[in-house]
MARTORFI-606895 format. One record per residue (C-alpha): residue number from 1; y, x, z. Coordinates in nm, 3 decimals, padded with zeros to 5 digits. Layout:
<marmars>
<marmar NUM <Y X Z>>
...
</marmars>
This chain:
<marmars>
<marmar 1 <00.009 00.036 00.004>>
<marmar 2 <00.325 00.124 -00.115>>
<marmar 3 <00.613 00.114 -00.289>>
<marmar 4 <00.634 00.207 -00.686>>
<marmar 5 <00.967 00.300 -00.895>>
<marmar 6 <00.962 00.406 -01.279>>
<marmar 7 <01.187 00.507 -01.515>>
<marmar 8 <01.063 00.538 -01.907>>
<marmar 9 <01.296 00.682 -02.142>>
<marmar 10 <01.400 01.019 -01.930>>
<marmar 11 <01.268 01.260 -01.768>>
<marmar 12 <01.555 01.313 -01.545>>
<marmar 13 <01.460 01.203 -01.184>>
<marmar 14 <01.825 01.153 -01.034>>
<marmar 15 <01.785 00.778 -01.060>>
<marmar 16 <01.424 00.793 -00.888>>
<marmar 17 <01.496 00.952 -00.531>>
<marmar 18 <01.708 00.661 -00.473>>
<marmar 19 <01.529 00.366 -00.570>>
<marmar 20 <01.206 00.480 -00.394>>
<marmar 21 <01.445 00.542 -00.086>>
<marmar 22 <01.539 00.198 -00.082>>
<marmar 23 <01.144 00.104 -00.080>>
<marmar 24 <01.082 00.330 00.248>>
<marmar 25 <01.044 00.032 00.466>>
<marmar 26 <00.705 00.000 00.232>>
<marmar 27 <00.582 00.359 00.282>>
<marmar 28 <00.708 00.531 00.568>>
<marmar 29 <00.427 00.788 00.504>>
<marmar 30 <00.481 01.038 00.255>>
<marmar 31 <00.711 01.058 -00.057>>
<marmar 32 <00.546 01.148 -00.400>>
<marmar 33 <00.731 01.177 -00.756>>
<marmar 34 <00.669 01.332 -01.117>>
<marmar 35 <00.915 01.399 -01.414>>
<marmar 36 <00.847 01.452 -01.754>>
<marmar 37 <00.716 01.366 -02.119>>
<marmar 38 <01.000 01.088 -02.091>>
<marmar 39 <00.847 00.895 -01.805>>
<marmar 40 <00.974 00.957 -01.413>>
<marmar 41 <00.761 00.774 -01.155>>
<marmar 42 <00.811 00.748 -00.776>>
<marmar 43 <00.601 00.687 -00.469>>
<marmar 44 <00.661 00.596 -00.090>>
<marmar 45 <00.305 00.582 00.061>>
<marmar 46 <00.179 00.351 00.307>>
<marmar 47 <-00.143 00.526 00.432>>
<marmar 48 <-00.432 00.286 00.394>>
<marmar 49 <-00.750 00.425 00.227>>
<marmar 50 <-00.811 00.846 00.236>>
<marmar 51 <-00.551 00.873 00.512>>
<marmar 52 <-00.492 01.271 00.447>>
<marmar 53 <-00.584 01.305 00.079>>
<marmar 54 <-00.459 00.990 -00.078>>
<marmar 55 <-00.130 01.120 -00.187>>
<marmar 56 <00.046 01.023 -00.511>>
<marmar 57 <00.116 00.990 -00.836>>
<marmar 58 <-00.262 01.068 -00.816>>
<marmar 59 <-00.349 01.324 -01.152>>
<marmar 60 <-00.648 01.281 -01.357>>
<marmar 61 <-00.847 01.623 -01.434>>
<marmar 62 <-00.685 01.742 -01.713>>
<marmar 63 <-00.309 01.649 -01.545>>
<marmar 64 <-00.223 01.466 -01.856>>
<marmar 65 <-00.236 01.119 -01.651>>
<marmar 66 <-00.112 01.028 -01.345>>
<marmar 67 <-00.061 00.683 -01.151>>
<marmar 68 <00.145 00.559 -00.859>>
<marmar 69 <00.017 00.207 -00.709>>
<marmar 70 <00.118 -00.064 -00.480>>
<marmar 71 <-00.227 -00.284 -00.312>>
<marmar 72 <-00.566 -00.200 -00.282>>
<marmar 73 <-00.866 -00.242 -00.515>>
<marmar 74 <-01.154 -00.386 -00.303>>
<marmar 75 <-01.456 -00.321 -00.536>>
<marmar 76 <-01.336 00.060 -00.589>>
<marmar 77 <-01.679 00.214 -00.455>>
<marmar 78 <-01.840 -00.007 -00.642>>
<marmar 79 <-01.696 00.106 -00.959>>
<marmar 80 <-01.681 00.485 -00.869>>
<marmar 81 <-02.031 00.434 -00.884>>
<marmar 82 <-02.079 00.237 -01.157>>
<marmar 83 <-01.876 00.372 -01.440>>
<marmar 84 <-01.746 00.717 -01.295>>
<marmar 85 <-02.007 00.921 -01.240>>
<marmar 86 <-01.880 01.210 -01.479>>
<marmar 87 <-01.577 01.225 -01.318>>
<marmar 88 <-01.457 01.476 -01.085>>
<marmar 89 <-01.244 01.317 -00.799>>
<marmar 90 <-00.977 01.507 -00.557>>
<marmar 91 <-00.889 01.209 -00.341>>
<marmar 92 <-01.126 00.899 -00.183>>
<marmar 93 <-00.842 00.675 -00.287>>
<marmar 94 <-00.884 00.368 -00.481>>
<marmar 95 <-00.640 00.464 -00.686>>
<marmar 96 <-00.778 00.702 -00.841>>
<marmar 97 <-01.065 00.519 -00.935>>
<marmar 98 <-00.794 00.305 -01.097>>
<marmar 99 <-00.667 00.646 -01.330>>
<marmar 100 <-00.990 00.721 -01.437>>
<marmar 101 <-01.123 00.372 -01.539>>
<marmar 102 <-00.817 00.320 -01.715>>
<marmar 103 <-00.942 00.700 -01.874>>
<marmar 104 <-01.296 00.496 -01.941>>
<marmar 105 <-01.175 00.109 -02.076>>
<marmar 106 <-00.852 00.130 -02.116>>
<marmar 107 <-00.658 -00.174 -02.113>>
<marmar 108 <-00.970 -00.293 -02.059>>
<marmar 109 <-00.993 -00.154 -01.740>>
<marmar 110 <-00.773 -00.461 -01.587>>
<marmar 111 <-01.079 -00.686 -01.589>>
<marmar 112 <-01.339 -00.493 -01.377>>
<marmar 113 <-01.108 -00.497 -01.091>>
<marmar 114 <-01.123 -00.708 -00.763>>
<marmar 115 <-00.797 -00.687 -00.542>>
<marmar 116 <-00.385 -00.700 -00.542>>
<marmar 117 <-00.237 -00.422 -00.720>>
<marmar 118 <00.093 -00.343 -00.918>>
<marmar 119 <00.054 -00.032 -01.107>>
<marmar 120 <00.235 00.206 -01.337>>
<marmar 121 <00.003 00.498 -01.514>>
<marmar 122 <00.193 00.777 -01.738>>
<marmar 123 <-00.074 00.853 -02.079>>
<marmar 124 <00.099 01.133 -02.159>>
<marmar 125 <00.416 01.000 -02.246>>
<marmar 126 <00.272 00.635 -02.275>>
<marmar 127 <00.385 00.425 -01.991>>
<marmar 128 <00.089 00.133 -01.908>>
<marmar 129 <00.201 -00.075 -01.609>>
<marmar 130 <00.028 -00.379 -01.483>>
<marmar 131 <00.077 -00.666 -01.197>>
<marmar 132 <-00.297 -00.827 -00.995>>
<marmar 133 <-00.402 -01.150 -01.138>>
<marmar 134 <-00.222 -01.348 -00.885>>
<marmar 135 <00.069 -01.200 -00.800>>
<marmar 136 <00.029 -01.088 -00.460>>
<marmar 137 <00.189 -00.733 -00.512>>
<marmar 138 <00.533 -00.767 -00.678>>
<marmar 139 <00.730 -00.548 -00.950>>
<marmar 140 <01.010 -00.604 -01.162>>
<marmar 141 <01.160 -00.453 -01.439>>
<marmar 142 <01.560 -00.381 -01.544>>
<marmar 143 <01.713 -00.156 -01.850>>
<marmar 144 <02.047 00.033 -01.916>>
<marmar 145 <02.147 00.274 -02.147>>
<marmar 146 <01.772 00.285 -02.324>>
<marmar 147 <01.582 00.341 -01.995>>
<marmar 148 <01.366 00.073 -01.912>>
<marmar 149 <01.342 00.080 -01.483>>
<marmar 150 <01.008 -00.092 -01.306>>
<marmar 151 <00.983 -00.122 -00.907>>
<marmar 152 <00.874 -00.278 -00.612>>
<marmar 153 <01.162 -00.493 -00.526>>
<marmar 154 <01.472 -00.609 -00.688>>
<marmar 155 <01.730 -00.351 -00.406>>
<marmar 156 <01.587 -00.067 -00.642>>
<marmar 157 <01.692 -00.202 -00.965>>
<marmar 158 <02.010 -00.198 -00.817>>
<marmar 159 <02.287 -00.071 -01.094>>
<marmar 160 <02.026 -00.161 -01.393>>
<marmar 161 <02.054 -00.508 -01.664>>
<marmar 162 <01.849 -00.759 -01.698>>
<marmar 163 <01.648 -00.752 -01.413>>
<marmar 164 <01.277 -00.963 -01.417>>
<marmar 165 <00.988 -01.017 -01.260>>
<marmar 166 <00.716 -00.886 -01.446>>
<marmar 167 <00.469 -01.151 -01.417>>
<marmar 168 <00.143 -01.247 -01.261>>
<marmar 169 <-00.161 -01.115 -01.452>>
<marmar 170 <00.035 -00.911 -01.718>>
<marmar 171 <00.045 -00.548 -01.827>>
<marmar 172 <00.282 -00.378 -02.052>>
<marmar 173 <00.270 -00.075 -02.286>>
<marmar 174 <00.539 00.070 -02.491>>
<marmar 175 <00.251 00.045 -02.777>>
<marmar 176 <00.212 -00.316 -02.754>>
<marmar 177 <00.493 -00.472 -02.520>>
<marmar 178 <00.382 -00.720 -02.260>>
<marmar 179 <00.063 -00.904 -02.298>>
<marmar 180 <-00.116 -01.197 -02.051>>
<marmar 181 <-00.474 -01.073 -01.950>>
<marmar 182 <-00.552 -01.305 -01.706>>
<marmar 183 <-00.420 -01.748 -01.646>>
<marmar 184 <-00.555 -01.937 -01.351>>
<marmar 185 <-00.736 -02.216 -01.487>>
<marmar 186 <-00.938 -02.490 -01.428>>
<marmar 187 <-01.297 -02.629 -01.512>>
<marmar 188 <-01.420 -02.880 -01.287>>
<marmar 189 <-01.799 -02.823 -01.265>>
<marmar 190 <-01.976 -03.152 -01.308>>
<marmar 191 <-02.313 -03.051 -01.144>>
<marmar 192 <-02.080 -02.969 -00.840>>
<marmar 193 <-02.156 -03.329 -00.685>>
<marmar 194 <-02.328 -03.303 -00.344>>
<marmar 195 <-02.062 -03.235 -00.079>>
<marmar 196 <-02.265 -03.024 00.167>>
<marmar 197 <-02.363 -02.774 -00.089>>
<marmar 198 <-01.966 -02.753 -00.171>>
<marmar 199 <-01.920 -02.671 00.178>>
<marmar 200 <-02.220 -02.410 00.174>>
<marmar 201 <-02.079 -02.249 -00.130>>
<marmar 202 <-01.714 -02.237 00.021>>
<marmar 203 <-01.846 -02.081 00.332>>
<marmar 204 <-02.036 -01.821 00.133>>
<marmar 205 <-01.741 -01.736 -00.121>>
<marmar 206 <-01.498 -01.710 00.102>>
<marmar 207 <-01.713 -01.485 00.363>>
<marmar 208 <-01.762 -01.231 00.075>>
<marmar 209 <-01.378 -01.252 00.019>>
<marmar 210 <-01.319 -01.159 00.362>>
<marmar 211 <-01.573 -00.866 00.381>>
<marmar 212 <-01.384 -00.716 00.106>>
<marmar 213 <-01.069 -00.729 00.254>>
<marmar 214 <-01.180 -00.497 00.539>>
<marmar 215 <-01.242 -00.254 00.380>>
<marmar 216 <-00.960 00.009 00.479>>
<marmar 217 <-00.958 00.310 00.717>>
<marmar 218 <-00.732 00.171 00.942>>
<marmar 219 <-00.763 -00.070 01.232>>
<marmar 220 <-00.749 -00.483 01.041>>
<marmar 221 <-00.615 -00.773 01.213>>
<marmar 222 <-00.469 -01.116 01.213>>
<marmar 223 <-00.177 -01.286 01.182>>
<marmar 224 <-00.287 -01.606 01.373>>
<marmar 225 <-00.083 -01.960 01.339>>
<marmar 226 <-00.333 -02.164 01.523>>
<marmar 227 <-00.385 -02.341 01.221>>
<marmar 228 <-00.690 -02.451 01.058>>
<marmar 229 <-00.650 -02.180 00.771>>
<marmar 230 <-00.619 -01.869 00.969>>
<marmar 231 <-00.817 -01.974 01.183>>
<marmar 232 <-01.077 -02.007 00.974>>
<marmar 233 <-01.008 -01.620 00.854>>
<marmar 234 <-01.028 -01.486 01.161>>
<marmar 235 <-01.339 -01.668 01.267>>
<marmar 236 <-01.502 -01.494 00.974>>
<marmar 237 <-01.319 -01.158 01.083>>
<marmar 238 <-01.479 -01.207 01.433>>
<marmar 239 <-01.798 -01.072 01.424>>
<marmar 240 <-01.749 -00.758 01.188>>
<marmar 241 <-01.455 -00.606 01.377>>
<marmar 242 <-01.449 -00.434 01.676>>
<marmar 243 <-01.174 -00.639 01.892>>
<marmar 244 <-01.028 -00.833 01.620>>
<marmar 245 <-00.627 -00.773 01.714>>
<marmar 246 <-00.468 -01.117 01.697>>
<marmar 247 <-00.057 -01.188 01.660>>
<marmar 248 <00.110 -01.483 01.751>>
<marmar 249 <00.463 -01.598 01.768>>
<marmar 250 <00.691 -01.885 01.844>>
<marmar 251 <00.980 -02.040 02.009>>
<marmar 252 <00.942 -02.107 02.411>>
<marmar 253 <00.642 -02.440 02.386>>
<marmar 254 <00.605 -02.405 02.041>>
<marmar 255 <00.278 -02.578 01.892>>
<marmar 256 <00.161 -02.244 01.736>>
<marmar 257 <00.149 -02.045 02.002>>
<marmar 258 <-00.030 -02.304 02.246>>
<marmar 259 <-00.283 -02.313 01.950>>
<marmar 260 <-00.344 -01.976 01.858>>
<marmar 261 <-00.414 -01.912 02.184>>
<marmar 262 <-00.691 -02.129 02.214>>
<marmar 263 <-00.839 -01.996 01.882>>
<marmar 264 <-00.835 -01.643 02.061>>
<marmar 265 <-00.958 -01.738 02.422>>
<marmar 266 <-01.247 -01.894 02.184>>
<marmar 267 <-01.322 -01.578 01.953>>
<marmar 268 <-01.231 -01.330 02.272>>
<marmar 269 <-00.984 -01.119 02.038>>
<marmar 270 <-00.712 -00.931 02.194>>
<marmar 271 <-00.415 -01.180 02.133>>
<marmar 272 <-00.063 -01.094 02.104>>
<marmar 273 <00.216 -01.331 02.200>>
<marmar 274 <00.561 -01.309 02.098>>
<marmar 275 <00.843 -01.548 02.221>>
<marmar 276 <01.199 -01.520 02.034>>
<marmar 277 <01.489 -01.699 02.068>>
<marmar 278 <01.770 -01.858 01.909>>
<marmar 279 <01.980 -01.581 01.959>>
<marmar 280 <01.716 -01.332 01.737>>
<marmar 281 <01.717 -01.596 01.475>>
<marmar 282 <02.089 -01.557 01.427>>
<marmar 283 <02.031 -01.140 01.460>>
<marmar 284 <01.754 -01.160 01.234>>
<marmar 285 <01.884 -01.349 00.944>>
<marmar 286 <02.048 -01.117 00.764>>
<marmar 287 <01.744 -00.861 00.773>>
<marmar 288 <01.507 -01.123 00.697>>
<marmar 289 <01.694 -01.239 00.367>>
<marmar 290 <01.759 -00.869 00.267>>
<marmar 291 <01.394 -00.807 00.286>>
<marmar 292 <01.295 -01.133 00.105>>
<marmar 293 <01.500 -01.143 -00.153>>
<marmar 294 <01.557 -01.448 -00.202>>
<marmar 295 <01.820 -01.750 -00.060>>
<marmar 296 <01.577 -02.050 -00.134>>
<marmar 297 <01.591 -02.238 00.207>>
<marmar 298 <01.246 -02.357 00.268>>
<marmar 299 <01.128 -01.951 00.180>>
<marmar 300 <01.379 -01.837 00.470>>
<marmar 301 <01.287 -02.091 00.760>>
<marmar 302 <00.887 -01.987 00.676>>
<marmar 303 <00.970 -01.631 00.664>>
<marmar 304 <01.157 -01.595 00.976>>
<marmar 305 <00.838 -01.617 01.183>>
<marmar 306 <00.645 -01.381 00.965>>
<marmar 307 <00.946 -01.140 00.994>>
<marmar 308 <00.873 -01.168 01.381>>
<marmar 309 <00.522 -01.216 01.353>>
<marmar 310 <00.525 -00.849 01.157>>
<marmar 311 <00.792 -00.752 01.382>>
<marmar 312 <00.552 -00.809 01.693>>
<marmar 313 <00.203 -00.649 01.512>>
<marmar 314 <00.413 -00.330 01.349>>
<marmar 315 <00.290 -00.061 01.595>>
<marmar 316 <-00.041 -00.190 01.662>>
<marmar 317 <-00.238 -00.255 01.369>>
<marmar 318 <-00.148 -00.139 00.987>>
<marmar 319 <-00.340 -00.398 00.806>>
<marmar 320 <-00.388 -00.802 00.843>>
<marmar 321 <-00.541 -01.077 00.711>>
<marmar 322 <-00.338 -01.436 00.663>>
<marmar 323 <-00.442 -01.794 00.540>>
<marmar 324 <-00.204 -01.779 00.297>>
<marmar 325 <-00.375 -02.024 -00.013>>
<marmar 326 <-00.543 -02.287 00.110>>
<marmar 327 <-00.339 -02.572 00.103>>
<marmar 328 <-00.286 -02.491 -00.305>>
<marmar 329 <-00.623 -02.445 -00.332>>
<marmar 330 <-00.752 -02.752 -00.083>>
<marmar 331 <-00.445 -02.993 -00.094>>
<marmar 332 <-00.289 -02.913 00.241>>
<marmar 333 <00.047 -03.100 00.190>>
<marmar 334 <00.099 -03.396 00.319>>
<marmar 335 <00.311 -03.484 00.002>>
<marmar 336 <-00.035 -03.447 -00.164>>
<marmar 337 <-00.135 -03.742 -00.005>>
<marmar 338 <00.075 -03.944 -00.268>>
<marmar 339 <-00.138 -03.881 -00.527>>
<marmar 340 <-00.505 -04.013 -00.599>>
<marmar 341 <-00.822 -03.809 -00.680>>
<marmar 342 <-00.726 -03.787 -01.052>>
<marmar 343 <-00.619 -03.501 -01.277>>
<marmar 344 <-00.288 -03.563 -01.166>>
<marmar 345 <-00.408 -03.404 -00.861>>
<marmar 346 <-00.585 -03.114 -01.007>>
<marmar 347 <-00.243 -03.002 -01.265>>
<marmar 348 <00.013 -03.053 -00.873>>
<marmar 349 <-00.235 -02.829 -00.736>>
<marmar 350 <-00.254 -02.588 -01.016>>
<marmar 351 <00.076 -02.582 -01.058>>
<marmar 352 <00.132 -02.487 -00.688>>
<marmar 353 <-00.138 -02.183 -00.715>>
<marmar 354 <00.072 -02.068 -01.045>>
<marmar 355 <00.410 -02.063 -00.839>>
<marmar 356 <00.231 -01.863 -00.515>>
<marmar 357 <00.382 -01.521 -00.665>>
<marmar 358 <00.722 -01.695 -00.623>>
<marmar 359 <00.659 -01.820 -00.317>>
<marmar 360 <00.434 -01.779 00.035>>
<marmar 361 <00.324 -01.468 -00.144>>
<marmar 362 <00.646 -01.309 -00.193>>
<marmar 363 <00.739 -01.426 00.188>>
<marmar 364 <00.412 -01.255 00.273>>
<marmar 365 <00.443 -00.946 00.069>>
<marmar 366 <00.820 -00.864 00.222>>
<marmar 367 <00.821 -00.980 00.564>>
<marmar 368 <00.526 -00.778 00.594>>
<marmar 369 <00.618 -00.473 00.414>>
<marmar 370 <00.949 -00.465 00.599>>
<marmar 371 <00.740 -00.359 00.929>>
<marmar 372 <00.524 -00.111 00.696>>
<marmar 373 <00.209 -00.352 00.761>>
<marmar 374 <-00.065 -00.456 00.454>>
<marmar 375 <-00.135 -00.815 00.439>>
<marmar 376 <-00.425 -00.877 00.248>>
<marmar 377 <-00.504 -01.287 00.145>>
<marmar 378 <-00.903 -01.394 00.113>>
<marmar 379 <-00.820 -01.729 00.014>>
<marmar 380 <-00.647 -01.592 -00.292>>
<marmar 381 <-00.942 -01.363 -00.405>>
<marmar 382 <-00.943 -01.478 -00.789>>
<marmar 383 <-01.290 -01.544 -00.769>>
<marmar 384 <-01.266 -01.771 -00.502>>
<marmar 385 <-00.966 -01.947 -00.704>>
<marmar 386 <-01.148 -01.973 -00.982>>
<marmar 387 <-01.413 -02.123 -00.748>>
<marmar 388 <-01.209 -02.373 -00.528>>
<marmar 389 <-01.079 -02.532 -00.902>>
<marmar 390 <-01.370 -02.599 -01.048>>
<marmar 391 <-01.479 -02.792 -00.740>>
<marmar 392 <-01.424 -03.191 -00.841>>
<marmar 393 <-01.073 -03.289 -00.714>>
<marmar 394 <-01.246 -03.583 -00.549>>
<marmar 395 <-01.378 -03.332 -00.261>>
<marmar 396 <-01.056 -03.180 -00.277>>
<marmar 397 <-00.846 -03.522 -00.237>>
<marmar 398 <-00.705 -03.651 00.098>>
<marmar 399 <-00.702 -04.018 00.142>>
<marmar 400 <-00.931 -04.264 00.239>>
<marmar 401 <-00.921 -04.221 00.597>>
<marmar 402 <-00.979 -03.866 00.555>>
<marmar 403 <-00.733 -03.570 00.656>>
<marmar 404 <-00.585 -03.311 00.401>>
<marmar 405 <-00.804 -02.997 00.355>>
<marmar 406 <-01.109 -03.281 00.455>>
<marmar 407 <-01.405 -03.009 00.256>>
<marmar 408 <-01.261 -02.710 00.409>>
<marmar 409 <-01.275 -02.833 00.774>>
<marmar 410 <-01.627 -02.999 00.722>>
<marmar 411 <-01.767 -02.655 00.584>>
<marmar 412 <-01.663 -02.463 00.907>>
<marmar 413 <-01.732 -02.719 01.109>>
<marmar 414 <-01.930 -02.497 01.393>>
<marmar 415 <-01.675 -02.238 01.365>>
<marmar 416 <-01.400 -02.328 01.533>>
<marmar 417 <-01.292 -02.552 01.843>>
<marmar 418 <-01.279 -02.914 01.744>>
<marmar 419 <-00.925 -02.950 01.827>>
<marmar 420 <-00.837 -02.679 01.594>>
<marmar 421 <-01.081 -02.764 01.309>>
<marmar 422 <-00.896 -03.109 01.277>>
<marmar 423 <-00.496 -02.992 01.414>>
<marmar 424 <-00.282 -03.142 01.202>>
<marmar 425 <-00.125 -02.953 00.914>>
<marmar 426 <00.263 -02.807 00.995>>
<marmar 427 <00.478 -02.636 00.788>>
<marmar 428 <00.467 -02.283 01.003>>
<marmar 429 <00.894 -02.343 01.046>>
<marmar 430 <00.794 -02.626 01.230>>
<marmar 431 <00.499 -02.536 01.377>>
<marmar 432 <00.720 -02.221 01.499>>
<marmar 433 <01.006 -02.385 01.628>>
<marmar 434 <01.224 -02.225 01.321>>
<marmar 435 <01.327 -02.551 01.094>>
<marmar 436 <01.544 -02.703 01.391>>
<marmar 437 <01.708 -02.412 01.487>>
<marmar 438 <01.793 -02.267 01.133>>
<marmar 439 <01.918 -02.625 01.020>>
<marmar 440 <02.159 -02.621 01.385>>
<marmar 441 <02.279 -02.240 01.322>>
<marmar 442 <02.416 -02.397 00.983>>
<marmar 443 <02.605 -02.670 01.049>>
<marmar 444 <02.747 -02.456 01.321>>
<marmar 445 <02.847 -02.245 01.028>>
<marmar 446 <02.939 -02.414 00.748>>
<marmar 447 <03.202 -02.752 00.724>>
<marmar 448 <03.157 -03.039 00.504>>
<marmar 449 <03.401 -02.950 00.254>>
<marmar 450 <03.292 -02.580 00.258>>
<marmar 451 <02.979 -02.703 00.185>>
<marmar 452 <03.106 -02.916 -00.097>>
<marmar 453 <03.329 -02.669 -00.241>>
<marmar 454 <03.085 -02.403 -00.266>>
<marmar 455 <02.818 -02.576 -00.374>>
<marmar 456 <03.006 -02.673 -00.691>>
<marmar 457 <03.102 -02.312 -00.792>>
<marmar 458 <02.754 -02.122 -00.728>>
<marmar 459 <02.521 -02.066 -01.067>>
<marmar 460 <02.224 -02.203 -00.862>>
<marmar 461 <02.183 -02.583 -00.710>>
<marmar 462 <02.230 -02.527 -00.341>>
<marmar 463 <02.031 -02.820 -00.176>>
<marmar 464 <02.206 -02.829 00.217>>
<marmar 465 <02.372 -02.626 00.473>>
<marmar 466 <02.132 -02.419 00.550>>
<marmar 467 <02.077 -02.276 00.194>>
<marmar 468 <02.442 -02.249 00.153>>
<marmar 469 <02.435 -01.998 00.429>>
<marmar 470 <02.146 -01.786 00.354>>
<marmar 471 <02.285 -01.816 00.001>>
<marmar 472 <02.636 -01.589 00.121>>
<marmar 473 <02.390 -01.347 00.258>>
<marmar 474 <02.179 -01.303 -00.038>>
<marmar 475 <02.502 -01.207 -00.242>>
<marmar 476 <02.606 -00.988 00.041>>
<marmar 477 <02.253 -00.777 -00.088>>
<marmar 478 <02.211 -00.881 -00.426>>
<marmar 479 <02.576 -00.943 -00.605>>
<marmar 480 <02.443 -00.793 -00.911>>
<marmar 481 <02.190 -01.004 -01.003>>
<marmar 482 <02.263 -01.270 -00.853>>
<marmar 483 <02.299 -01.552 -01.210>>
<marmar 484 <02.007 -01.320 -01.341>>
<marmar 485 <01.697 -01.348 -01.119>>
<marmar 486 <01.562 -01.628 -00.849>>
<marmar 487 <01.274 -01.680 -00.668>>
<marmar 488 <01.124 -02.015 -00.795>>
<marmar 489 <01.274 -02.294 -00.597>>
<marmar 490 <01.022 -02.415 -00.384>>
<marmar 491 <01.042 -02.806 -00.257>>
<marmar 492 <01.019 -02.862 00.135>>
<marmar 493 <00.632 -02.912 00.190>>
</marmars>
């Protein structure tokens, strides 16, 4: 895990140093650079795999190729054994496996990968960049004076023009331009007709996804909200981790803290709690928006608890798993009850899944990396996502006196306490106590006339006082691209 930067069309490394320094929160353990052949690379490292030997950029044997990579390739050991026996390795890093895999398969190396990644390869002066299928790891690009710039976060591209998001499931080469190699899609399996069989498959496939995400040379923990999704992941992790570390945050008396405590006691984890105050929220909002790179109100509201839980985990753990993605796969949001069990619900769930890179995944990545922590998302293993969207929608819809995510709850009925398994869905900002405090803060900061006037002048649709408050802060940091790029606007679920 790390921050990556690159300039294509120059050998001059001057810009790359400042660009990479702006990503030091993503990788404070080490820095590395490469300049030559018309391409410059930068890397700030968070050491997770091969702690001593995995410094990047990593070179191939003949040193005419090198790579900088952000993320983890979970099946790197299997790939090394299956395809790369003829290579001499200089590290035990998953990123070196990726580089040699590119040597063997070219652009088709991507189809072999299970993981989250954004990477850039210098192939003797040609550039090959790619982003993972779901957009779990971020990447952006811009240009200036014929130079194409890439970076893990927007803030590194200040001074460049036409800043855009590198789309998930795409690769870029100077030889081919942008090319889509993967698209999330759904094809319901008509043979999945037995509810008990579906539950068995959910357990088996999610367990495999969790097991993959335990690959690490540092301890792995979990952010535990006390909701269904993170509690399921904690239960699956627990037998395979020496004294699982769990982390929960909220305001005094918030529901999430009480529920997370119950799960931690049930699983006998080493549990950490942090109670934050309105004053801390006020003092942290600027940092949250700076790292989040968005003013979208629901996204900011949910990011603040994530910011605090990551801060609480810093220094205790370097890798965490989270429950992101289950709501989009299994109809977890209350408004989805308005859809009947038909193609319309399937389409909406697919839309939500395809939007995650701009919403929940952006929040998760930015808030954890702000504190130099790597987050992994088992529900969004691309194989599990494909399986979930093959489950006929009649098993994933709520209604007929069935709770949201009924099939997921049933699949794990023996894994958690009854009151956790059947706990009502709450937005993270509600369960942690954040939402009402945000509204209160905005009311004290912005008058009605200010809201009317500033909303009319803003280049984006501002939906409320809290969003205007966040937008003011966003402009302080990102005025260089406020008219050009904004993460996808969320619905207030």
